[in-house]
N, C-alpha and C positions, 0 to 999 in steps of 0.2 A: 649131230651132223646129218644133214639131209641126204637122202639116197642119191645115187648117181644114175643118170639115164643115158640110153644109147644115142638117141637123136637130140641134139641140142635145140633148145627153144629160148626165146628172149627172156622168159621168166627165170631161167636158171641163174642168171646173173644176180638176182636179188633173193634167192631162196635162203642163203646163209643169213643175210640181214633179217629177213622175215622170221626165221627160226629163232634168232637171238632176241628179236623184239618180243615175240610171244613167250620166250623163256622168262624175260624180265618183266613183262607187262601182261595184263589180262585182256587187252583189246588192241586191235590194229586195223588200219585201212590199207588195202592194196589196190593201187591204180596201175593198170597195164592195158595196152591196146588189145583189140580183138586178135585172137590167134596167138597170143604170147604164151599161153599154156597155163593160165590161172586155174581153169576148171579141173584139168587132169593132173597137173604136176604138184600143185600146192598141197592137196590132201595127202598125197603119197609122201611128200617131203616132210610133212609134220607127223606122220604116223609113228616114227621112232623117237620123237621128242620125249625126254624124261617125264614131263608133265602129262603126256598122253598114254603112258604105259598102262596096259590092261584096261583101257577105256576106249570109248567110241569117239569118232569124229563124225559129226552130222554136217552134211553139205546140202544147202537148200538151193534148188533149181526152180525157176519160175514155171517150167512146163514138164509134163510127164515124159515126152519124147526126149527132152534134154537130160532128164534124170536117168532114164534107162541108158541112153547113149553114152553119157559120161561114166556111169558105173561100168558098163561093158568095156569101154576104152581103158579105164584104170585097171580093171581085172586082167585084160589081155596084156597090159604092160608088165604085170606081175607073173604072167604065164598061167593065169587061172581063168575060171569062168565067174561071171557075176553070181553072187551068193556065197562066195568063199570069203576072202579078206575084204573084198569090196562088194557091196550089194545095194539094192535100191528098194524103196517103198513108195509106191504111188497109188492113186485111187485105182481100184480094180486090179491090183497086182503087186507082188513083191517077190524079190529074190534075196533073202537074207538067211543066215544060219547063226548058230552059236559062235562061229569063228569070225563073223563079220565085224570088222573094226571101223570101216568107213561105210557109212550109210547115207546114200544120196536120196533125198526126199523132196517132194514138192512142198511149197510153202504152206498149203492147206494142211497137209499131213503133219508138218512140224507144229502148227498151231494146236492141233489136237493132241500131239505128244506132250507138249509143254503144259497144256491144261490138265492132262491126266497125271503128269509127274512134274510139278513146278520146279522141283529141285534138279531135274534132269540127271537123275542117278545114273552113274556109269558113263556119263558123257564128259569128255575132256574139252571139246571145242565145238562151236557152231560156226560154220563158214557160210556166209550169205553170198552166193554167186550171182552175177548179173544184177547187182542191186540197183544200177541205174535204170532198169526197166520199171521200177517202182510199181507197187501194187498194194492194195489194202492188206493182203495177207503177208507180204514181205515187211511192210511197216509195222504191222501188229506183231509179227514174229520177232522183229528186232526189239520192239518195246518190251515184249514179254521176256526175251532172253536177257536184256539189260536189267530188267527188274529182278530176275532170278539171280543174276550176277551180283547186284548190289545188296539184295536182301537175304539171299540164301547161300550163294556159292561164289565167294570172291575168287576162287581158283578156276572158275569156268572161263575159258578163252572165247572171245568173240572176234571174228575176222570178217570184215566187209570187203568184198572184192567187186571191182567195177572197171569198165573200159572207159567210161566218159564222166564219171562222177566227180564232183567237187569234193575231193578227199578231206579238205580242211573242215567243211561243214559237218560231215558225218563224224569226223574225229572229235569235234566238240560235243556231239551227242553221246559219244562213248567216253566222255570224261577226259578230253584232250589226248586221245589215243595217238600213237605214232602213225605217220603216213609213210608207207613204203611205195616207191614208184619204180616202174620198169619201163624200158624203152620198147 
């Protein structure tokens, strides 16, 4: 069951459905408008899922400032500082610890991580945020994550999140993944 939050956001209406989808399947696409809460609510809601216990959730952000800001926001919502349960790793800086379970990274950092550890040991899920912004690093990251999922880690969850993406097209790339939509 996903966490509850003080301030309601539109994404809250689909968090249970998203959690059930990722419990039953290893891939999903989440389509929700800007400001719905995808970036800061979804990782926290998935943190307590049985398949994520004692493992990390990696969240990919297209820019360093977005990675730091979203990690700081999620940490504050837990009453913590970045580097505790939620941390970030970007070029020229990071705030992570042994306790970090949600790691917000830039797409380039993720590419290096998966090339160094193709199995993504200790990682429960990869969340691609703002995927509609499309970049070579994001596309390569998704291809490498999908390759790891198919060849090495069937239990690795992949979630693609976007505000404007054609969810059905990406769902086909992920092996007919479920599409969850929020208003």
